[in-house]
Chimera marker file (.cmm) of the C-alpha trace (Angstrom):
<marker_set name="trace">
<marker id="1" x="42.389" y="-32.224" z="20.788" r="1" g="1" b="0" radius="0.5"/>
<marker id="2" x="43.503" y="-32.916" z="17.247" r="1" g="1" b="0" radius="0.5"/>
<marker id="3" x="44.563" y="-30.029" z="15.022" r="1" g="1" b="0" radius="0.5"/>
<marker id="4" x="41.609" y="-30.790" z="12.706" r="1" g="1" b="0" radius="0.5"/>
<marker id="5" x="39.226" y="-30.569" z="15.671" r="1" g="1" b="0" radius="0.5"/>
<marker id="6" x="40.786" y="-27.291" z="16.800" r="1" g="1" b="0" radius="0.5"/>
<marker id="7" x="40.433" y="-25.824" z="13.306" r="1" g="1" b="0" radius="0.5"/>
<marker id="8" x="36.791" y="-26.955" z="13.174" r="1" g="1" b="0" radius="0.5"/>
<marker id="9" x="36.020" y="-25.488" z="16.604" r="1" g="1" b="0" radius="0.5"/>
<marker id="10" x="37.659" y="-22.214" z="15.571" r="1" g="1" b="0" radius="0.5"/>
<marker id="11" x="35.569" y="-22.115" z="12.388" r="1" g="1" b="0" radius="0.5"/>
<marker id="12" x="32.367" y="-22.747" z="14.298" r="1" g="1" b="0" radius="0.5"/>
<marker id="13" x="33.142" y="-19.879" z="16.702" r="1" g="1" b="0" radius="0.5"/>
<marker id="14" x="33.856" y="-17.546" z="13.762" r="1" g="1" b="0" radius="0.5"/>
<marker id="15" x="30.690" y="-18.703" z="11.974" r="1" g="1" b="0" radius="0.5"/>
<marker id="16" x="28.514" y="-18.207" z="15.059" r="1" g="1" b="0" radius="0.5"/>
<marker id="17" x="29.901" y="-14.689" z="15.543" r="1" g="1" b="0" radius="0.5"/>
<marker id="18" x="29.272" y="-13.939" z="11.851" r="1" g="1" b="0" radius="0.5"/>
<marker id="19" x="25.669" y="-15.152" z="12.085" r="1" g="1" b="0" radius="0.5"/>
<marker id="20" x="24.993" y="-13.086" z="15.213" r="1" g="1" b="0" radius="0.5"/>
<marker id="21" x="26.573" y="-10.012" z="13.565" r="1" g="1" b="0" radius="0.5"/>
<marker id="22" x="24.220" y="-10.503" z="10.604" r="1" g="1" b="0" radius="0.5"/>
<marker id="23" x="21.198" y="-10.423" z="12.934" r="1" g="1" b="0" radius="0.5"/>
<marker id="24" x="20.589" y="-14.115" z="13.510" r="1" g="1" b="0" radius="0.5"/>
<marker id="25" x="20.081" y="-15.672" z="16.936" r="1" g="1" b="0" radius="0.5"/>
<marker id="26" x="22.088" y="-18.821" z="17.675" r="1" g="1" b="0" radius="0.5"/>
<marker id="27" x="19.844" y="-21.300" z="19.482" r="1" g="1" b="0" radius="0.5"/>
<marker id="28" x="22.119" y="-24.318" z="19.702" r="1" g="1" b="0" radius="0.5"/>
<marker id="29" x="25.601" y="-25.450" z="18.722" r="1" g="1" b="0" radius="0.5"/>
<marker id="30" x="26.928" y="-28.924" z="18.016" r="1" g="1" b="0" radius="0.5"/>
<marker id="31" x="23.617" y="-30.762" z="18.392" r="1" g="1" b="0" radius="0.5"/>
<marker id="32" x="24.174" y="-34.493" z="18.024" r="1" g="1" b="0" radius="0.5"/>
<marker id="33" x="22.015" y="-37.527" z="17.451" r="1" g="1" b="0" radius="0.5"/>
<marker id="34" x="22.849" y="-41.055" z="16.272" r="1" g="1" b="0" radius="0.5"/>
<marker id="35" x="22.519" y="-39.927" z="12.636" r="1" g="1" b="0" radius="0.5"/>
<marker id="36" x="25.037" y="-37.087" z="12.893" r="1" g="1" b="0" radius="0.5"/>
<marker id="37" x="25.562" y="-33.513" z="13.991" r="1" g="1" b="0" radius="0.5"/>
<marker id="38" x="24.198" y="-30.067" z="13.191" r="1" g="1" b="0" radius="0.5"/>
<marker id="39" x="26.885" y="-27.437" z="13.739" r="1" g="1" b="0" radius="0.5"/>
<marker id="40" x="24.567" y="-24.500" z="14.466" r="1" g="1" b="0" radius="0.5"/>
<marker id="41" x="20.807" y="-24.078" z="14.810" r="1" g="1" b="0" radius="0.5"/>
<marker id="42" x="19.777" y="-20.437" z="14.528" r="1" g="1" b="0" radius="0.5"/>
<marker id="43" x="16.784" y="-18.190" z="14.011" r="1" g="1" b="0" radius="0.5"/>
<marker id="44" x="16.712" y="-15.640" z="11.218" r="1" g="1" b="0" radius="0.5"/>
<marker id="45" x="13.530" y="-13.702" z="11.916" r="1" g="1" b="0" radius="0.5"/>
<marker id="46" x="10.752" y="-16.294" z="11.678" r="1" g="1" b="0" radius="0.5"/>
<marker id="47" x="12.944" y="-18.809" z="9.836" r="1" g="1" b="0" radius="0.5"/>
<marker id="48" x="14.657" y="-21.681" z="11.646" r="1" g="1" b="0" radius="0.5"/>
<marker id="49" x="18.094" y="-22.199" z="10.108" r="1" g="1" b="0" radius="0.5"/>
<marker id="50" x="20.304" y="-25.273" z="10.261" r="1" g="1" b="0" radius="0.5"/>
<marker id="51" x="23.893" y="-24.298" z="9.542" r="1" g="1" b="0" radius="0.5"/>
<marker id="52" x="26.737" y="-26.487" z="8.333" r="1" g="1" b="0" radius="0.5"/>
<marker id="53" x="30.175" y="-24.972" z="8.933" r="1" g="1" b="0" radius="0.5"/>
<marker id="54" x="33.202" y="-26.004" z="6.901" r="1" g="1" b="0" radius="0.5"/>
<marker id="55" x="36.609" y="-24.663" z="7.852" r="1" g="1" b="0" radius="0.5"/>
<marker id="56" x="39.859" y="-24.886" z="5.920" r="1" g="1" b="0" radius="0.5"/>
<marker id="57" x="43.338" y="-23.481" z="6.429" r="1" g="1" b="0" radius="0.5"/>
<marker id="58" x="43.978" y="-23.308" z="2.668" r="1" g="1" b="0" radius="0.5"/>
<marker id="59" x="42.195" y="-23.892" z="-0.631" r="1" g="1" b="0" radius="0.5"/>
<marker id="60" x="44.672" y="-26.580" z="-1.647" r="1" g="1" b="0" radius="0.5"/>
<marker id="61" x="41.872" y="-29.160" z="-1.588" r="1" g="1" b="0" radius="0.5"/>
<marker id="62" x="39.124" y="-26.749" z="-2.676" r="1" g="1" b="0" radius="0.5"/>
<marker id="63" x="37.092" y="-24.084" z="-0.960" r="1" g="1" b="0" radius="0.5"/>
<marker id="64" x="35.387" y="-24.930" z="2.326" r="1" g="1" b="0" radius="0.5"/>
<marker id="65" x="31.965" y="-24.895" z="0.684" r="1" g="1" b="0" radius="0.5"/>
<marker id="66" x="32.984" y="-27.436" z="-1.960" r="1" g="1" b="0" radius="0.5"/>
<marker id="67" x="33.090" y="-30.040" z="0.814" r="1" g="1" b="0" radius="0.5"/>
<marker id="68" x="29.271" y="-30.143" z="0.963" r="1" g="1" b="0" radius="0.5"/>
<marker id="69" x="28.119" y="-32.744" z="-1.545" r="1" g="1" b="0" radius="0.5"/>
<marker id="70" x="24.509" y="-33.543" z="-2.508" r="1" g="1" b="0" radius="0.5"/>
<marker id="71" x="24.749" y="-36.558" z="-0.183" r="1" g="1" b="0" radius="0.5"/>
<marker id="72" x="25.832" y="-34.320" z="2.705" r="1" g="1" b="0" radius="0.5"/>
<marker id="73" x="22.990" y="-31.882" z="1.915" r="1" g="1" b="0" radius="0.5"/>
<marker id="74" x="20.466" y="-34.741" z="2.079" r="1" g="1" b="0" radius="0.5"/>
<marker id="75" x="21.891" y="-35.793" z="5.447" r="1" g="1" b="0" radius="0.5"/>
<marker id="76" x="21.530" y="-32.217" z="6.713" r="1" g="1" b="0" radius="0.5"/>
<marker id="77" x="17.857" y="-32.226" z="5.706" r="1" g="1" b="0" radius="0.5"/>
<marker id="78" x="17.305" y="-35.485" z="7.640" r="1" g="1" b="0" radius="0.5"/>
<marker id="79" x="19.113" y="-34.099" z="10.683" r="1" g="1" b="0" radius="0.5"/>
<marker id="80" x="16.976" y="-30.938" z="10.581" r="1" g="1" b="0" radius="0.5"/>
<marker id="81" x="13.811" y="-33.063" z="10.481" r="1" g="1" b="0" radius="0.5"/>
<marker id="82" x="15.068" y="-35.097" z="13.449" r="1" g="1" b="0" radius="0.5"/>
<marker id="83" x="15.863" y="-31.937" z="15.441" r="1" g="1" b="0" radius="0.5"/>
<marker id="84" x="12.346" y="-30.619" z="14.819" r="1" g="1" b="0" radius="0.5"/>
<marker id="85" x="10.736" y="-33.975" z="15.609" r="1" g="1" b="0" radius="0.5"/>
<marker id="86" x="12.595" y="-34.325" z="18.919" r="1" g="1" b="0" radius="0.5"/>
<marker id="87" x="11.222" y="-30.964" z="19.993" r="1" g="1" b="0" radius="0.5"/>
<marker id="88" x="7.737" y="-31.476" z="18.520" r="1" g="1" b="0" radius="0.5"/>
<marker id="89" x="8.157" y="-28.179" z="16.695" r="1" g="1" b="0" radius="0.5"/>
<marker id="90" x="6.206" y="-27.094" z="13.670" r="1" g="1" b="0" radius="0.5"/>
<marker id="91" x="7.729" y="-23.953" z="12.235" r="1" g="1" b="0" radius="0.5"/>
<marker id="92" x="6.458" y="-22.126" z="9.155" r="1" g="1" b="0" radius="0.5"/>
<marker id="93" x="9.835" y="-22.079" z="7.416" r="1" g="1" b="0" radius="0.5"/>
<marker id="94" x="13.222" y="-23.733" z="7.720" r="1" g="1" b="0" radius="0.5"/>
<marker id="95" x="16.339" y="-23.542" z="5.616" r="1" g="1" b="0" radius="0.5"/>
<marker id="96" x="19.817" y="-24.939" z="5.474" r="1" g="1" b="0" radius="0.5"/>
<marker id="97" x="22.754" y="-22.555" z="5.199" r="1" g="1" b="0" radius="0.5"/>
<marker id="98" x="26.438" y="-23.139" z="4.719" r="1" g="1" b="0" radius="0.5"/>
<marker id="99" x="29.191" y="-21.067" z="6.251" r="1" g="1" b="0" radius="0.5"/>
<marker id="100" x="32.670" y="-21.548" z="4.854" r="1" g="1" b="0" radius="0.5"/>
<marker id="101" x="35.570" y="-20.276" z="6.942" r="1" g="1" b="0" radius="0.5"/>
<marker id="102" x="39.021" y="-19.960" z="5.439" r="1" g="1" b="0" radius="0.5"/>
<marker id="103" x="41.708" y="-19.420" z="8.071" r="1" g="1" b="0" radius="0.5"/>
<marker id="104" x="44.893" y="-18.361" z="6.334" r="1" g="1" b="0" radius="0.5"/>
<marker id="105" x="48.232" y="-18.409" z="8.148" r="1" g="1" b="0" radius="0.5"/>
<marker id="106" x="48.149" y="-14.613" z="8.361" r="1" g="1" b="0" radius="0.5"/>
<marker id="107" x="45.351" y="-12.120" z="8.518" r="1" g="1" b="0" radius="0.5"/>
<marker id="108" x="41.727" y="-12.463" z="9.482" r="1" g="1" b="0" radius="0.5"/>
<marker id="109" x="39.506" y="-15.399" z="8.635" r="1" g="1" b="0" radius="0.5"/>
<marker id="110" x="37.481" y="-15.127" z="5.447" r="1" g="1" b="0" radius="0.5"/>
<marker id="111" x="33.818" y="-16.033" z="5.893" r="1" g="1" b="0" radius="0.5"/>
<marker id="112" x="31.376" y="-16.958" z="3.140" r="1" g="1" b="0" radius="0.5"/>
<marker id="113" x="27.703" y="-17.479" z="4.058" r="1" g="1" b="0" radius="0.5"/>
<marker id="114" x="25.421" y="-19.148" z="1.527" r="1" g="1" b="0" radius="0.5"/>
<marker id="115" x="21.733" y="-19.203" z="2.408" r="1" g="1" b="0" radius="0.5"/>
<marker id="116" x="19.193" y="-21.833" z="1.453" r="1" g="1" b="0" radius="0.5"/>
<marker id="117" x="21.420" y="-24.484" z="-0.093" r="1" g="1" b="0" radius="0.5"/>
<marker id="118" x="19.352" y="-27.612" z="0.509" r="1" g="1" b="0" radius="0.5"/>
<link id1="1" id2="2" r="1" g="1" b="0" radius="0.2"/>
<link id1="2" id2="3" r="1" g="1" b="0" radius="0.2"/>
<link id1="3" id2="4" r="1" g="1" b="0" radius="0.2"/>
<link id1="4" id2="5" r="1" g="1" b="0" radius="0.2"/>
<link id1="5" id2="6" r="1" g="1" b="0" radius="0.2"/>
<link id1="6" id2="7" r="1" g="1" b="0" radius="0.2"/>
<link id1="7" id2="8" r="1" g="1" b="0" radius="0.2"/>
<link id1="8" id2="9" r="1" g="1" b="0" radius="0.2"/>
<link id1="9" id2="10" r="1" g="1" b="0" radius="0.2"/>
<link id1="10" id2="11" r="1" g="1" b="0" radius="0.2"/>
<link id1="11" id2="12" r="1" g="1" b="0" radius="0.2"/>
<link id1="12" id2="13" r="1" g="1" b="0" radius="0.2"/>
<link id1="13" id2="14" r="1" g="1" b="0" radius="0.2"/>
<link id1="14" id2="15" r="1" g="1" b="0" radius="0.2"/>
<link id1="15" id2="16" r="1" g="1" b="0" radius="0.2"/>
<link id1="16" id2="17" r="1" g="1" b="0" radius="0.2"/>
<link id1="17" id2="18" r="1" g="1" b="0" radius="0.2"/>
<link id1="18" id2="19" r="1" g="1" b="0" radius="0.2"/>
<link id1="19" id2="20" r="1" g="1" b="0" radius="0.2"/>
<link id1="20" id2="21" r="1" g="1" b="0" radius="0.2"/>
<link id1="21" id2="22" r="1" g="1" b="0" radius="0.2"/>
<link id1="22" id2="23" r="1" g="1" b="0" radius="0.2"/>
<link id1="23" id2="24" r="1" g="1" b="0" radius="0.2"/>
<link id1="24" id2="25" r="1" g="1" b="0" radius="0.2"/>
<link id1="25" id2="26" r="1" g="1" b="0" radius="0.2"/>
<link id1="26" id2="27" r="1" g="1" b="0" radius="0.2"/>
<link id1="27" id2="28" r="1" g="1" b="0" radius="0.2"/>
<link id1="28" id2="29" r="1" g="1" b="0" radius="0.2"/>
<link id1="29" id2="30" r="1" g="1" b="0" radius="0.2"/>
<link id1="30" id2="31" r="1" g="1" b="0" radius="0.2"/>
<link id1="31" id2="32" r="1" g="1" b="0" radius="0.2"/>
<link id1="32" id2="33" r="1" g="1" b="0" radius="0.2"/>
<link id1="33" id2="34" r="1" g="1" b="0" radius="0.2"/>
<link id1="34" id2="35" r="1" g="1" b="0" radius="0.2"/>
<link id1="35" id2="36" r="1" g="1" b="0" radius="0.2"/>
<link id1="36" id2="37" r="1" g="1" b="0" radius="0.2"/>
<link id1="37" id2="38" r="1" g="1" b="0" radius="0.2"/>
<link id1="38" id2="39" r="1" g="1" b="0" radius="0.2"/>
<link id1="39" id2="40" r="1" g="1" b="0" radius="0.2"/>
<link id1="40" id2="41" r="1" g="1" b="0" radius="0.2"/>
<link id1="41" id2="42" r="1" g="1" b="0" radius="0.2"/>
<link id1="42" id2="43" r="1" g="1" b="0" radius="0.2"/>
<link id1="43" id2="44" r="1" g="1" b="0" radius="0.2"/>
<link id1="44" id2="45" r="1" g="1" b="0" radius="0.2"/>
<link id1="45" id2="46" r="1" g="1" b="0" radius="0.2"/>
<link id1="46" id2="47" r="1" g="1" b="0" radius="0.2"/>
<link id1="47" id2="48" r="1" g="1" b="0" radius="0.2"/>
<link id1="48" id2="49" r="1" g="1" b="0" radius="0.2"/>
<link id1="49" id2="50" r="1" g="1" b="0" radius="0.2"/>
<link id1="50" id2="51" r="1" g="1" b="0" radius="0.2"/>
<link id1="51" id2="52" r="1" g="1" b="0" radius="0.2"/>
<link id1="52" id2="53" r="1" g="1" b="0" radius="0.2"/>
<link id1="53" id2="54" r="1" g="1" b="0" radius="0.2"/>
<link id1="54" id2="55" r="1" g="1" b="0" radius="0.2"/>
<link id1="55" id2="56" r="1" g="1" b="0" radius="0.2"/>
<link id1="56" id2="57" r="1" g="1" b="0" radius="0.2"/>
<link id1="57" id2="58" r="1" g="1" b="0" radius="0.2"/>
<link id1="58" id2="59" r="1" g="1" b="0" radius="0.2"/>
<link id1="59" id2="60" r="1" g="1" b="0" radius="0.2"/>
<link id1="60" id2="61" r="1" g="1" b="0" radius="0.2"/>
<link id1="61" id2="62" r="1" g="1" b="0" radius="0.2"/>
<link id1="62" id2="63" r="1" g="1" b="0" radius="0.2"/>
<link id1="63" id2="64" r="1" g="1" b="0" radius="0.2"/>
<link id1="64" id2="65" r="1" g="1" b="0" radius="0.2"/>
<link id1="65" id2="66" r="1" g="1" b="0" radius="0.2"/>
<link id1="66" id2="67" r="1" g="1" b="0" radius="0.2"/>
<link id1="67" id2="68" r="1" g="1" b="0" radius="0.2"/>
<link id1="68" id2="69" r="1" g="1" b="0" radius="0.2"/>
<link id1="69" id2="70" r="1" g="1" b="0" radius="0.2"/>
<link id1="70" id2="71" r="1" g="1" b="0" radius="0.2"/>
<link id1="71" id2="72" r="1" g="1" b="0" radius="0.2"/>
<link id1="72" id2="73" r="1" g="1" b="0" radius="0.2"/>
<link id1="73" id2="74" r="1" g="1" b="0" radius="0.2"/>
<link id1="74" id2="75" r="1" g="1" b="0" radius="0.2"/>
<link id1="75" id2="76" r="1" g="1" b="0" radius="0.2"/>
<link id1="76" id2="77" r="1" g="1" b="0" radius="0.2"/>
<link id1="77" id2="78" r="1" g="1" b="0" radius="0.2"/>
<link id1="78" id2="79" r="1" g="1" b="0" radius="0.2"/>
<link id1="79" id2="80" r="1" g="1" b="0" radius="0.2"/>
<link id1="80" id2="81" r="1" g="1" b="0" radius="0.2"/>
<link id1="81" id2="82" r="1" g="1" b="0" radius="0.2"/>
<link id1="82" id2="83" r="1" g="1" b="0" radius="0.2"/>
<link id1="83" id2="84" r="1" g="1" b="0" radius="0.2"/>
<link id1="84" id2="85" r="1" g="1" b="0" radius="0.2"/>
<link id1="85" id2="86" r="1" g="1" b="0" radius="0.2"/>
<link id1="86" id2="87" r="1" g="1" b="0" radius="0.2"/>
<link id1="87" id2="88" r="1" g="1" b="0" radius="0.2"/>
<link id1="88" id2="89" r="1" g="1" b="0" radius="0.2"/>
<link id1="89" id2="90" r="1" g="1" b="0" radius="0.2"/>
<link id1="90" id2="91" r="1" g="1" b="0" radius="0.2"/>
<link id1="91" id2="92" r="1" g="1" b="0" radius="0.2"/>
<link id1="92" id2="93" r="1" g="1" b="0" radius="0.2"/>
<link id1="93" id2="94" r="1" g="1" b="0" radius="0.2"/>
<link id1="94" id2="95" r="1" g="1" b="0" radius="0.2"/>
<link id1="95" id2="96" r="1" g="1" b="0" radius="0.2"/>
<link id1="96" id2="97" r="1" g="1" b="0" radius="0.2"/>
<link id1="97" id2="98" r="1" g="1" b="0" radius="0.2"/>
<link id1="98" id2="99" r="1" g="1" b="0" radius="0.2"/>
<link id1="99" id2="100" r="1" g="1" b="0" radius="0.2"/>
<link id1="100" id2="101" r="1" g="1" b="0" radius="0.2"/>
<link id1="101" id2="102" r="1" g="1" b="0" radius="0.2"/>
<link id1="102" id2="103" r="1" g="1" b="0" radius="0.2"/>
<link id1="103" id2="104" r="1" g="1" b="0" radius="0.2"/>
<link id1="104" id2="105" r="1" g="1" b="0" radius="0.2"/>
<link id1="105" id2="106" r="1" g="1" b="0" radius="0.2"/>
<link id1="106" id2="107" r="1" g="1" b="0" radius="0.2"/>
<link id1="107" id2="108" r="1" g="1" b="0" radius="0.2"/>
<link id1="108" id2="109" r="1" g="1" b="0" radius="0.2"/>
<link id1="109" id2="110" r="1" g="1" b="0" radius="0.2"/>
<link id1="110" id2="111" r="1" g="1" b="0" radius="0.2"/>
<link id1="111" id2="112" r="1" g="1" b="0" radius="0.2"/>
<link id1="112" id2="113" r="1" g="1" b="0" radius="0.2"/>
<link id1="113" id2="114" r="1" g="1" b="0" radius="0.2"/>
<link id1="114" id2="115" r="1" g="1" b="0" radius="0.2"/>
<link id1="115" id2="116" r="1" g="1" b="0" radius="0.2"/>
<link id1="116" id2="117" r="1" g="1" b="0" radius="0.2"/>
<link id1="117" id2="118" r="1" g="1" b="0" radius="0.2"/>
</marker_set>
């Protein structure tokens, strides 16, 4: 496993734990299709949430959340639609959240959760 992959997997574990601690239910992790991947699919009450996780070990190249561009947000919306279509689900409300995880060399990870970004 590459270091980048290990950092990403760590961030996704931290993000999933954060979402569960905030009352959400994780339904699926690392769902893939030919168009891409959704890191976490969760339920927040009656809302189905598609979560993109970005993990960094420093802010040298910007915060984790700065890595999500408008193009990436559009791709996340398409992936969410594909996930729903594959399951023939019609839910009253969906949203896309971002979870940024900063893993410094020392101390606990810093988690930032932004709801409804796209």
